[in-house]
C-alpha positions in Angstrom: -15.6 -19.7 -100.0 -17.4 -18.2 -102.5 -16.5 -15.0 -105.5 -18.1 -12.5 -102.9 -16.3 -13.5 -100.3 -12.9 -13.7 -101.9 -13.4 -10.4 -103.4 -14.2 -8.4 -100.4 -12.6 -10.5 -97.3 -10.7 -8.2 -95.1 -7.2 -6.6 -96.3 -6.6 -4.1 -93.6 -3.5 -5.6 -91.3 -5.3 -4.3 -88.1 -9.3 -5.0 -86.6 -11.6 -2.1 -87.3 -14.3 -1.2 -84.5 -17.3 0.4 -85.3 -17.9 3.9 -83.8 -19.6 7.2 -83.8 -17.0 9.8 -82.5 -17.8 13.7 -83.3 -14.4 15.1 -84.6 -12.5 17.8 -86.4 -10.7 18.2 -90.1 -7.6 20.4 -89.1 -6.5 21.0 -93.0 -3.9 23.1 -91.8 -3.2 26.5 -93.8 -5.7 25.7 -96.7 -8.9 26.5 -94.0 -10.8 26.5 -91.1 -11.4 23.2 -89.0 -14.9 21.7 -89.9 -16.6 18.9 -88.2 -16.6 14.7 -89.5 -17.7 11.8 -87.6 -15.3 9.3 -87.2 -17.5 5.9 -88.2 -14.9 3.1 -87.4 -11.5 3.0 -85.5 -8.1 1.2 -85.6 -4.8 1.3 -84.8 -3.7 2.3 -88.3 -6.9 4.6 -89.5 -10.4 5.5 -89.6 -13.1 5.8 -91.4 -14.3 9.6 -91.9 -17.7 10.9 -92.8 -17.3 14.2 -94.2 -19.5 16.6 -95.8 -16.7 19.0 -96.8 -14.6 16.5 -98.9 -13.1 19.0 -101.5 -11.8 21.2 -98.2 -10.0 18.0 -97.6 -6.4 18.3 -98.4 -4.5 14.9 -98.5 -2.7 15.3 -95.2 -4.5 16.8 -92.3 -5.0 16.7 -88.4 -7.9 14.6 -86.9 -8.8 16.5 -83.7 -11.4 14.7 -81.5 -12.5 14.6 -78.0 -13.9 12.0 -76.2 -14.7 12.1 -72.4 -13.1 9.1 -70.6 -13.2 7.6 -67.1 -10.6 5.8 -65.7 -10.8 1.8 -65.2 -7.3 0.7 -63.7 -4.0 2.8 -63.0 -0.2 1.1 -62.5 2.7 2.1 -62.8 2.1 5.5 -64.3 -0.4 4.5 -66.9 -3.7 4.3 -67.2 -6.4 2.2 -68.8 -9.4 4.2 -70.0 -12.8 3.7 -71.4 -14.5 5.8 -73.7 -17.7 7.3 -71.4 -21.1 7.5 -73.8 -22.1 11.0 -75.2 -25.4 11.9 -75.3 
């Protein structure tokens, strides 16, 4: 393994999946919600693109809606698939 690969090896605990989801950052009492793009997503976190970084507090609520399609129904649970947006 070369120096570059050792330096930049994947350290995340869960795999990331590249996505392009429109979402909203809700900063809570410090301001109004504003748009962002979710660039990648995992079970433990995400990478966001925001134009107003100075408006993002250390903790906030991430809101996103995705159109979904049910792919299976079993014992009170649903398996869903995200439907690609326009």
